VEXVEXFI-195882 format. One line per 5 residues: number of its first residue (from 1); for each residue x negated, y, z negated of C-alpha. Coordinates in Angstrom, 1 decimal, always signed. Layout:
# VEXVEXFI-195882
NUM	X/Y/Z  ...
END
This chain:
# VEXVEXFI-195882
1	+180.7/-198.2/+30.4  +179.1/-196.9/+34.2  +179.2/-193.2/+33.3  +177.9/-191.8/+36.6  +180.5/-194.1/+38.3
6	+183.5/-192.9/+36.0  +182.4/-189.3/+36.7  +182.1/-189.5/+40.5  +185.1/-188.5/+42.4  +184.0/-188.2/+46.2
11	+183.4/-192.4/+46.6  +187.2/-192.7/+45.5  +188.5/-190.3/+47.9  +189.5/-191.2/+51.3  +187.5/-189.0/+53.6
16	+186.0/-186.9/+50.9  +182.9/-186.1/+53.2  +185.1/-184.0/+55.5  +186.3/-181.8/+52.6  +183.3/-178.8/+52.4
21	+183.1/-178.2/+55.8  +186.9/-178.1/+56.0  +186.9/-175.8/+52.8  +184.2/-173.3/+54.5  +185.6/-173.2/+57.8
26	+189.0/-172.4/+56.4  +187.8/-169.8/+53.8  +185.4/-168.0/+56.6  +188.6/-168.1/+58.9  +190.7/-166.1/+56.3
31	+188.0/-163.8/+55.1  +187.6/-162.7/+58.7  +191.4/-162.2/+58.9  +191.3/-160.2/+55.6  +188.1/-158.0/+56.6
36	+190.2/-157.2/+60.0  +193.0/-155.9/+58.1  +190.6/-154.3/+55.5  +191.8/-156.2/+52.7  +188.4/-157.7/+51.7
41	+185.5/-156.4/+49.5  +182.9/-159.0/+49.3  +179.4/-159.3/+47.3  +180.3/-157.0/+44.4  +177.7/-157.7/+42.0
46	+178.4/-158.3/+38.4  +174.8/-159.4/+37.4  +171.3/-159.5/+38.2  +171.0/-162.4/+40.5  +172.0/-162.9/+44.1
51	+174.8/-165.2/+43.0  +176.0/-163.3/+40.6  +178.5/-161.7/+42.5  +182.4/-162.0/+43.6  +184.6/-161.2/+46.4
56	+187.6/-159.3/+46.0  +190.8/-159.5/+48.1  +193.7/-157.3/+48.0  +197.4/-158.0/+48.9  +199.4/-155.6/+51.7
61	+201.1/-153.9/+48.9  +200.4/-152.1/+45.6  +198.7/-155.0/+43.5  +200.9/-156.7/+40.5  +198.0/-157.6/+38.9
66	+194.6/-159.7/+39.2  +194.0/-163.5/+40.0  +190.4/-164.6/+39.2  +189.5/-168.2/+40.5  +186.2/-169.7/+39.4
71	+185.2/-172.5/+41.6  +183.8/-175.7/+40.6  +180.9/-178.4/+41.7  +179.8/-179.6/+38.3  +178.1/-176.4/+37.7
76	+175.1/-177.7/+40.2  +176.7/-176.7/+44.1  +179.4/-174.6/+46.1  +179.7/-170.9/+46.3  +182.4/-168.6/+46.3
81	+182.8/-168.5/+50.3  +184.0/-172.0/+50.4  +187.3/-171.1/+48.6  +188.6/-167.8/+49.9  +191.9/-169.4/+51.6
86	+192.9/-170.0/+48.3  +193.9/-166.9/+47.5  +196.4/-167.1/+50.5  +199.4/-167.9/+47.8  +198.7/-165.1/+45.4
91	+198.1/-162.4/+47.9  +201.5/-163.5/+49.6  +202.7/-162.7/+46.2  +201.4/-159.0/+45.7  +198.3/-160.1/+43.5
96	+195.0/-159.4/+44.2  +192.3/-162.2/+43.9  +188.7/-162.3/+42.6  +186.5/-165.2/+43.7  +183.3/-165.2/+41.7
101	+179.8/-167.5/+42.5  +177.1/-167.7/+39.7  +174.0/-169.4/+38.9  +173.9/-173.2/+39.1  +171.8/-175.5/+36.8
106	+169.4/-176.5/+36.3  +167.8/-172.7/+36.9  +170.4/-171.8/+34.1  +172.4/-173.8/+31.3  +175.9/-174.1/+31.3
111	+176.1/-171.6/+28.5  +174.3/-169.1/+30.5  +177.0/-169.7/+33.4  +179.6/-169.3/+30.8  +178.4/-165.7/+29.9
116	+178.1/-164.9/+33.6  +181.7/-165.3/+34.3  +182.6/-163.4/+31.4  +180.7/-160.6/+32.9  +182.5/-161.4/+36.1
121	+186.3/-161.3/+34.7  +185.1/-157.6/+33.0  +183.8/-156.4/+36.2  +186.8/-157.4/+38.2  +189.0/-156.1/+35.4
126	+187.9/-153.2/+36.2  +188.6/-152.9/+39.6  +192.4/-153.9/+39.5  +194.8/-152.8/+37.3  +197.7/-155.0/+35.5
131	+198.0/-158.1/+34.4  +195.3/-160.8/+34.9  +195.5/-164.6/+35.4  +192.5/-167.0/+35.2  +192.6/-170.1/+37.1
136	+189.5/-172.3/+38.1  +189.1/-176.0/+39.3  +186.8/-178.6/+37.3  +183.7/-177.1/+36.2  +185.6/-173.9/+37.1
141	+188.6/-175.0/+34.9  +186.0/-175.4/+31.9  +184.7/-172.0/+32.6  +188.3/-170.5/+32.4  +189.3/-172.1/+29.4
146	+186.0/-170.9/+27.8  +187.2/-167.5/+28.7  +190.5/-168.2/+26.6  +188.4/-169.6/+23.7  +187.6/-166.6/+21.9
151	+184.6/-164.1/+21.8  +184.0/-164.0/+25.3  +185.5/-161.0/+26.5  +186.2/-157.5/+25.5  +189.7/-156.8/+23.3
156	+191.4/-154.6/+26.2  +190.6/-157.1/+28.8  +191.6/-160.2/+26.8  +195.0/-158.6/+26.2  +195.6/-158.3/+29.8
161	+195.5/-161.8/+30.2  +199.0/-163.4/+30.7  +198.1/-166.8/+32.0  +195.3/-169.6/+32.1  +195.4/-172.5/+34.4
166	+192.3/-174.9/+34.0  +192.7/-177.3/+37.3  +191.5/-180.7/+36.6  +188.7/-179.0/+33.9  +186.1/-180.5/+32.1
171	+187.0/-179.9/+28.5  +184.8/-182.0/+26.2  +181.3/-181.7/+27.2  +179.9/-184.2/+25.2  +180.4/-187.3/+27.3
176	+178.3/-185.6/+30.0  +175.1/-186.2/+27.8  +175.7/-189.8/+29.2  +175.1/-188.9/+32.8  +172.1/-188.8/+35.3
181	+173.4/-185.0/+35.9  +172.2/-184.1/+32.5  +169.0/-183.9/+33.8  +169.9/-180.6/+35.3  +172.5/-179.7/+32.7
186	+169.9/-180.2/+29.8  +173.1/-180.7/+27.8  +172.2/-181.4/+23.8  +174.8/-182.0/+21.4  +174.7/-178.3/+20.0
191	+175.6/-176.9/+23.2  +178.1/-179.7/+24.4  +180.1/-179.0/+21.4  +179.9/-175.0/+21.5  +180.8/-175.7/+25.0
196	+183.9/-177.6/+24.9  +187.0/-176.0/+25.1  +189.0/-178.7/+23.4  +186.6/-178.6/+20.1  +187.4/-175.0/+19.9
201	+190.8/-173.3/+18.6  +193.8/-172.8/+20.7  +193.9/-169.3/+22.2  +196.9/-167.0/+21.9  +197.4/-166.9/+25.6
206	+199.7/-169.2/+27.6  +197.6/-172.3/+29.1  +198.9/-174.8/+31.6  +196.5/-177.6/+32.3  +197.0/-179.0/+35.6
211	+195.8/-182.4/+37.1  +196.2/-184.4/+40.1  +197.6/-187.9/+39.4  +195.5/-189.7/+41.8  +192.3/-188.3/+39.9
216	+189.6/-190.0/+38.1  +190.8/-191.5/+34.8  +188.0/-189.6/+32.7  +189.7/-186.1/+34.4  +193.2/-187.2/+33.1
221	+191.4/-188.0/+29.9  +189.9/-184.4/+29.9  +193.2/-182.6/+31.0  +195.1/-184.5/+28.3  +192.3/-183.9/+25.6
226	+192.6/-180.0/+26.3  +196.5/-180.0/+26.6  +196.6/-181.9/+22.9  +194.1/-179.7/+21.4  +195.7/-176.4/+22.6
231	+199.4/-177.5/+22.5  +199.5/-176.4/+26.3  +201.7/-177.1/+29.1  +200.6/-180.5/+30.9  +201.5/-180.8/+34.8
236	+200.6/-184.0/+36.2  +200.9/-183.4/+40.3  +201.8/-186.4/+42.1  +199.8/-188.1/+44.8  +196.7/-185.5/+44.3
241	+193.1/-186.2/+43.7  +190.6/-184.1/+42.4  +189.8/-182.4/+45.7  +193.5/-181.6/+47.4  +194.7/-180.6/+44.0
246	+193.9/-177.5/+44.7  +195.4/-176.6/+48.0  +198.7/-175.5/+46.4  +196.7/-172.1/+46.2  +196.9/-171.4/+49.5
251	+200.5/-171.6/+49.8  +203.0/-168.7/+48.3  +205.7/-171.0/+46.9  +203.7/-174.2/+46.2  +204.3/-175.8/+42.8
256	+200.9/-174.5/+41.9  +201.2/-171.0/+43.1  +204.7/-170.9/+41.4  +203.1/-172.0/+38.1  +200.0/-169.7/+38.2
261	+202.4/-166.5/+38.8  +205.1/-167.4/+36.3
END
């Protein structure tokens, strides 16, 4: 098996190279709109490095609660500023949205990133009252699933979480030891097992695992593994790939936003 090819998304997505620039432009434009309305507070620190910060976006009305979106990029790339436009759906429905970035491999290990996201969730939760919904994409799907696996959050914050939606998550990190990217991850078996949500007990929180029908087979596998391990709800979104599967978050009444807020 060619492991690197199995986990490669871009070669199998038409126009893949154009996505990051388009994401960044849409996010930049959307932040400008929210700033003009006084509804964006950016760069809120939650840790001791520059990347340990989140942006907080507020709805026009009193917030119903807090959605936290954690970005992907194989724990190696991207930043919170690529995804601001994905807050549009929850904001239109009256929810505040926090979007953290985090330090990247190889500067830190995946287990370090997990701890950083736990701190980000704690800090964001202190700023917005009400229920909390966690969602994240790809590596971010792994990270929000880890928040549900127990022991990561204080009891009071955990009690506020009403839904977790990992989108196209990496749920079992053991296969990643076969990738050339592991030169940056530095995963060994102990860390791969301790960071794999699919190997952990199911949380006492509703979980919906979301994945695009046109994704690479390994991502369909990861979604299925987590679904089966946690007896979670499993949605396979028709016609969508690993890059456009998240776009529904930018729409108030898309199937993904409806599922997120249900």
